[in-house]
C-alpha positions in Angstrom: 2.2 13.9 37.1 1.5 10.4 35.6 -1.7 11.3 34.5 -0.6 14.4 32.5 2.1 12.2 30.8 -1.0 9.6 29.8 -3.0 12.6 28.6 0.0 13.6 26.5 0.6 10.5 25.1 -3.0 10.0 24.4 -3.2 13.1 22.7 -0.2 12.4 20.4 -1.7 9.0 19.4 -5.0 10.8 18.5 -3.4 13.4 16.5 -1.3 10.7 14.7 -4.3 8.6 13.8 -6.2 11.5 12.7 -3.4 12.6 10.6 -3.0 9.1 9.0 -6.6 9.0 8.1 -6.6 12.4 6.8 -3.7 11.7 4.4 -5.1 8.3 3.3 -8.5 9.9 2.6 -6.9 12.5 0.7 -5.0 10.0 -1.5 -8.3 8.3 -2.1 -10.0 11.3 -3.0 -7.2 12.2 -5.7 -6.9 8.7 -7.1 -8.5 8.8 -10.7 -8.5 5.0 -11.1 -11.2 4.5 -8.6 -14.9 4.9 -8.9 -16.8 7.5 -6.4 -18.4 4.3 -4.9 -15.0 2.6 -4.4 -13.5 6.0 -3.0 -16.6 6.4 -0.5 -16.7 2.6 0.7 -12.5 2.8 1.2 -13.0 6.0 2.9 -15.8 4.5 5.3 -13.0 1.7 6.3 -10.5 4.3 6.8 -12.7 6.1 9.2 -14.4 3.2 11.0 -11.2 1.2 11.8 -8.9 4.0 12.7 -5.3 2.7 12.2 -5.9 -0.9 10.6 -8.2 0.7 8.0 -6.0 3.4 6.8 -2.9 1.1 6.7 -4.8 -1.9 4.7 -6.4 0.5 2.1 -2.9 2.4 1.9 -1.2 -0.9 1.3 -3.8 -2.1 -1.2 -3.5 1.1 -3.2 0.5 1.1 -3.3 0.1 -2.5 -4.4 -2.3 -1.6 -7.2 0.2 1.1 -8.4 3.3 -0.8 -8.6 3.8 -2.7 -11.9 3.7 -6.4 -12.0 7.1 -7.8 -12.6 8.0 -11.6 -12.8 9.8 -12.7 -9.6 11.9 -15.5 -11.3 13.7 -15.4 -14.5 12.6 -18.0 -17.0 14.4 -21.2 -16.5 16.5 -22.6 -19.5 16.0 -22.1 -23.3 15.9 -18.5 -24.9 19.1 -16.2 -25.7 20.9 -17.6 -22.4 20.4 -21.3 -22.2 23.7 -21.6 -20.3 25.6 -23.1 -22.7 28.9 -21.2 -23.9 28.1 -19.1 -26.9 24.3 -18.8 -26.4 21.7 -21.1 -27.7 23.1 -24.2 -29.2 21.5 -26.0 -32.2 19.7 -29.2 -31.7 
């Protein structure tokens, strides 16, 4: 009975890994920003390092798609220098 449960869990994990690798590979294949060489190398990473490779490639791709936004607002000066009424003459 315990062996059947372990086999079921192992099968579910294997199917999950397989689906994860397939999804990331399809995303790589459809990415227009990558060269064929980049697609091939990243696909090899995904399939050689099952879960870790897929997660790393996915996160790198997601980070590349997000627009770069400044993390901090500029300090002082500009239209809002902290003074009442906006920018004050020198």
